[in-house]
N, C-alpha and C positions, 0 to 999 in steps of 0.2 A: 865084178870088177870090170872096168872099161880099159881095154888095151890102149897103150899110148898112141898108136896110129889112129885109132878111132877118136880119141880125145882131141888130137890135133885137127882131125877132119871137122869135128863139131865146132871147135873153137874158130876155125877158119870160116865155116858156114855161117856161124852167128855174126862174125865180123862183117861178112859180106851183106848179110841181111840188114844189119845196123847202118852200114855205109849207104845202103839204098834209100834210107830215110832222108826226107827233106830237111828235117830239123830233129835234134836231140836234146831233150831237157835232162837235167841231172837225174831225175827219176824216169826210168824207161818203162812205159806201160804199152803192152802190145795193142791195146784198144786205140792207141793214137798212131800206130804204125801203118805203113803202107804194106798190105799183105796181098797175096794172090787172090784173084777174084772168086775163087772157089771156097774161100774161108770167110765165115761169118761169125761174129761174136755177139751173143745176145744174152741178157739176163733172163732168168726164169720168168719174171714178171712180164717182160715184154714178149717173150715167146709164148707165154700163156695167153696174152691178149691177142696175139695173131692166130694161134692154132685152137684156142678154146680148151687146151689141156690144163687141168688145174695145177697150180704151182707145187702143191704137196705131192702130186703124182710125178712131176718132172724131177723134183728133188728127192724122190723116194722117202718122203717125210723127214727130210733134213740129212739123211745119210749120204747124199751126193752133193752136199752144199759146196764143196771145194770145186765142183765143176766137172764136166766131161764133154766129150765130143760125140755128136750124132752124125753118122755118115749116111747120106742119101745119094746113091750113085757116086758122082765125083764131087759132090758138095759136102763140105765139112761145116757143121754148125756147133760152135763151142757155147755151152750153156753154163751159167754161173749164178750164184746168189749175190745180188747187188747190195744186200745188207752189209757185206764184207767191206764195201767202200767205207763204212763208218766203224765196223767192229774191228777189222784188221786188214787195212788196204794193202800192206806189204805182203801178206800172205795171199791175197787175191791176185796181185800182180805176178807173183811167182807161179801160182796155180795156172793162170791163163798162159803164161809162157811155157809151162810144162806141157799143156795141151797142144800148143803150137809146135812144140818140139816133136811130139808123136807124129804130126802131120809131115813136117819137113824131113823127118828121118825115116818116113815111110814104114812106120811100125805096123805090123799086122797082128802079132800076138801080144797080149797084155801080160807079159811075164816080167821077172825081176830084171833082166838085162834091159828090156825096153824102158822100164821105169827108171832105172839108173841113168840111162842115156838121156831120157827126157828131163830128169833132174839136172843133169850137167848142162844140157842145152839151156834150160831155164836160168841157171846160175850165170851163164855167159850172157844171156840177153839182158838180165836186170843189173849185171855188174860184170862186164867183160874183163877178163884178166889183163888184157893189154892196156886197159884204162886204169884198173885198180892198182896194178903193179907200180905205176908212176906216182902214186899217192901214199906209199908206204914209207915210214921213217924208221922202222925197226923196233918201236915199242909196242908191245902186244895190246895193251890197254888203249892207248891213243889211237893206234891204227884200227882197232876194232870199232871204237866209238865213231872215228871219222868215216870209215867205210860204210857203216850202217846208216849214218846220218846223211852222207853224200848221195848214196843210191836209194835211200828209203827202203832198206831191205831188213828182214828180220834178224835177230841176234844169231839164230842157228845158221842162216845163210852167211852172215858175216864171219862167223867163226870157222866154217868150213872153207870159206874163201881164203882166209889167212893161213890155214893149215895146208891147203893143197896148191895154192898159187905158185907158179914158177917165178921166182924173184930175179932170175937172170934176164935182163931186158933184152939181151941178144937172142933170146930164144923165140922172139916174136917176129913174124914175117912182115913183108911190106904192107900187106893188106891190113894187118892188125895195127901197124904204125900209123897208117892213114886214118884208121878209125879213132885212135887216140887223138890225133891232131883235129879231126872233125869235132869230136866230143868237147875237147878243150875249147875250141873256138865257139861252139854253140851253147853249151849248157848254162852259161851265165846270161845269155841273150834271150833264151826261151824259158818261160815260166810254166811249171807243171801245175795244171788247173784243178787236179783232184787232191784228196787228202793223201798226205805222205804217210802219216801214222794215224792211229785212232783219235778221234776228237770228241768222243762221248764217254762220260765217266760212269753212266749207269747201265752199261751193257758189258757182257763178258769180253775181256780183252785177250784175244788169242794171239800171242806173240810169236810162237814157234811156227815153222814150216812143217805141216804134217807130212809132206812128201819126204822129209828127211828123217822122220820119227821112226 
């Protein structure tokens, strides 16, 4: 369980990261974000072409398809399966934000607490509470569908968001309010260029976020 103080810290940190972006589309993808120079994001395929390491070896024969981070000195390289851009892009966006979370939160141990914090970080990146709370109308079904469609997130992410979000708008600080205003101004002007949801019918459609399973 993440203590309240830590949750507020992560929520404020992610708000600052998002505010630092030049543009915000309705669907937030860390691959489009301005990140520290020591963070690189690469598909298994591209990294294989650069290093000569086979894709199957990088993905451990598919067991690591959700992605992971390779740390070389102070360089962080996040690797992922680009097939997820077609199979389940919302899951990929969450997984990449999860990996970014480990880096920004300076996690050293791969334990339950670190995973829970990285999940919470990712949930705030792809659908920050300060933005989502302004879009809720009180009906579970309509809110669930709207949040999922607006942010391009998985059903599981949307359900957890609705269950855990602080609906008291006064609970959000000035940084988070600025984030909402920026998002509101930008998201209709900037078009997300990748797939929001799966667009192929002949492949396995993985809807849930494994990180929450």
